[in-house]
C-alpha positions as CSV (number, residue, x, y, z in Angstrom):
1,X,-66.7,1.1,45.7
2,X,-63.4,1.1,43.6
3,X,-60.7,3.7,43.5
4,X,-61.8,4.6,40.0
5,X,-65.2,5.6,41.3
6,X,-63.8,8.2,43.6
7,X,-65.1,11.7,42.7
8,X,-62.4,14.2,41.9
9,X,-62.7,17.7,42.9
10,X,-60.9,20.9,42.2
11,X,-57.9,20.2,44.5
12,X,-57.9,16.3,44.2
13,X,-60.3,13.7,45.4
14,X,-63.5,14.7,47.1
15,X,-63.3,14.2,50.8
16,X,-66.8,12.7,51.2
17,X,-66.1,10.1,48.4
18,X,-62.7,9.2,50.1
19,X,-64.4,8.8,53.5
20,X,-67.1,6.7,51.8
21,X,-64.5,4.5,50.2
22,X,-62.6,4.1,53.5
23,X,-65.9,3.3,55.2
24,X,-66.9,0.7,52.7
25,X,-63.5,-1.0,52.9
26,X,-63.7,-1.0,56.7
27,X,-67.1,-2.6,56.6
28,X,-65.9,-5.3,54.2
29,X,-62.9,-6.1,56.3
30,X,-65.0,-6.1,59.5
31,X,-67.4,-8.6,58.0
32,X,-64.5,-10.9,56.9
33,X,-62.9,-10.6,60.4
34,X,-66.3,-11.5,62.0
35,X,-66.7,-14.5,59.7
36,X,-63.2,-15.8,60.6
37,X,-63.8,-15.2,64.3
38,X,-67.0,-17.2,64.1
39,X,-65.3,-20.1,62.2
40,X,-62.5,-20.1,64.8
41,X,-65.0,-20.1,67.7
42,X,-66.9,-23.1,66.2
43,X,-63.6,-25.0,65.8
44,X,-62.5,-24.1,69.3
45,X,-65.9,-25.4,70.7
46,X,-65.5,-28.6,68.8
47,X,-62.0,-29.1,70.2
48,X,-63.1,-28.3,73.7
49,X,-66.0,-30.8,73.5
50,X,-63.5,-33.4,72.3
51,X,-61.2,-32.6,75.2
52,X,-64.0,-33.0,77.7
53,X,-65.0,-36.3,76.2
54,X,-61.4,-37.6,76.3
55,X,-61.0,-36.4,79.9
56,X,-64.2,-38.3,80.9
57,X,-62.9,-41.4,79.2
58,X,-59.6,-41.0,81.0
59,X,-61.3,-40.6,84.3
60,X,-63.4,-43.8,83.6
61,X,-60.3,-45.7,82.7
62,X,-58.5,-44.5,85.8
63,X,-61.4,-45.8,87.9
64,X,-61.3,-49.1,86.1
65,X,-57.6,-49.4,86.7
66,X,-58.0,-48.5,90.3
67,X,-60.7,-51.2,90.6
68,X,-58.5,-53.7,89.0
69,X,-55.6,-52.8,91.3
70,X,-57.8,-53.3,94.3
71,X,-58.9,-56.6,93.0
72,X,-55.3,-57.6,92.4
73,X,-54.4,-56.6,95.9
74,X,-57.2,-58.7,97.3
75,X,-56.1,-61.6,95.3
76,X,-52.5,-61.2,96.4
77,X,-53.7,-61.1,100.0
78,X,-55.7,-64.3,99.6
79,X,-52.8,-66.0,98.0
80,X,-50.5,-65.0,100.8
81,X,-53.1,-66.1,103.4
82,X,-53.4,-69.4,101.6
83,X,-49.6,-69.8,101.6
84,X,-49.4,-69.0,105.3
85,X,-52.1,-71.4,106.1
86,X,-50.4,-74.1,104.2
87,X,-47.2,-73.4,106.1
88,X,-49.1,-73.4,109.4
89,X,-50.6,-76.8,108.6
90,X,-47.1,-78.2,107.9
91,X,-45.8,-76.9,111.2
92,X,-48.7,-78.4,113.1
93,X,-48.2,-81.7,111.4
94,X,-44.5,-81.8,112.4
95,X,-45.3,-81.0,116.0
96,X,-47.9,-83.8,116.3
97,X,-45.6,-86.3,114.5
98,X,-43.7,-87.4,117.6
99,X,-46.8,-87.7,119.9
100,X,-48.9,-90.0,117.9
101,X,-47.5,-91.6,114.7
102,X,-50.9,-93.0,113.6
103,X,-52.7,-89.8,114.2
104,X,-50.0,-87.9,112.5
105,X,-50.4,-89.9,109.3
106,X,-54.1,-89.1,109.2
107,X,-53.5,-85.4,109.8
108,X,-50.8,-85.3,107.0
109,X,-53.3,-86.8,104.6
110,X,-55.9,-84.3,105.5
111,X,-53.3,-81.4,105.3
112,X,-52.2,-82.6,101.9
113,X,-55.8,-82.6,100.6
114,X,-56.3,-79.1,101.9
115,X,-53.0,-78.0,100.4
116,X,-53.9,-79.4,97.1
117,X,-57.2,-77.6,97.3
118,X,-55.4,-74.3,98.1
119,X,-52.9,-74.9,95.4
120,X,-55.7,-75.3,93.0
121,X,-57.2,-72.1,94.3
122,X,-53.8,-70.4,94.0
123,X,-53.5,-71.7,90.4
124,X,-56.9,-70.2,89.6
125,X,-56.0,-66.9,91.3
126,X,-52.7,-66.8,89.2
127,X,-54.7,-67.4,86.0
128,X,-57.1,-64.6,87.0
129,X,-54.3,-62.2,87.8
130,X,-52.5,-63.1,84.5
131,X,-55.8,-62.5,82.6
132,X,-56.4,-59.2,84.4
133,X,-52.9,-58.0,83.7
134,X,-53.2,-58.9,80.1
135,X,-56.5,-57.1,79.7
136,X,-55.1,-54.1,81.5
137,X,-52.0,-54.1,79.2
138,X,-54.2,-54.2,76.1
139,X,-56.4,-51.3,77.4
140,X,-53.4,-49.3,78.2
141,X,-51.9,-49.8,74.7
142,X,-55.3,-48.8,73.2
143,X,-55.5,-45.6,75.2
144,X,-51.9,-44.8,74.4
145,X,-52.6,-45.2,70.7
146,X,-55.7,-42.9,71.0
147,X,-53.6,-40.3,72.8
148,X,-50.9,-40.4,70.1
149,X,-53.5,-40.1,67.4
150,X,-55.1,-37.1,69.1
151,X,-51.7,-35.5,69.7
152,X,-51.0,-35.8,66.0
153,X,-54.4,-34.3,65.1
154,X,-54.1,-31.5,67.7
155,X,-54.2,-28.0,66.1
156,X,-51.3,-26.9,68.2
157,X,-49.1,-29.1,66.0
158,X,-50.7,-28.0,62.7
159,X,-51.1,-24.2,62.8
160,X,-51.4,-24.0,59.0
161,X,-55.2,-23.6,59.4
162,X,-54.7,-20.4,61.3
163,X,-52.0,-18.8,59.3
164,X,-52.8,-15.3,57.9
165,X,-52.7,-14.8,54.2
166,X,-51.1,-11.8,52.7
167,X,-53.3,-9.3,50.9
168,X,-51.4,-10.0,47.7
169,X,-52.5,-13.7,47.9
170,X,-56.2,-12.8,48.3
């Protein structure tokens, strides 16, 4: 109903036609508000789902990092144990040196072989640790990039979608 369609009476506009006009305008605006509310609710649900998905990915990544840290600690402990063992072998060899020179030479050869073996193991462990740290660094950079991308796309930084238009712009 338009303003031109309002019925005029003896003392101005007819009350019932004015009420009818106001009622039709109210219905129209209520429908528009409901449509906008539904659109906003759908968008909100999409963002909430994305947040849940990212939180799950973050939790999984945290668990992987924790596992890698535990592995790294075990590797470090093995490395320290190997180092201590090598030092212990050297001390024992020095103690037996004076007692029996011939026996000492045999023990030194044996200790050197074991030391080489442990050094090879230590080298392998170092390579594994370096590889693990490199992979962890790459994953961390990927996650950081994803977080930055999401922060840029986040609606709290771009509120233009939710700005209200003036009635003159409609």
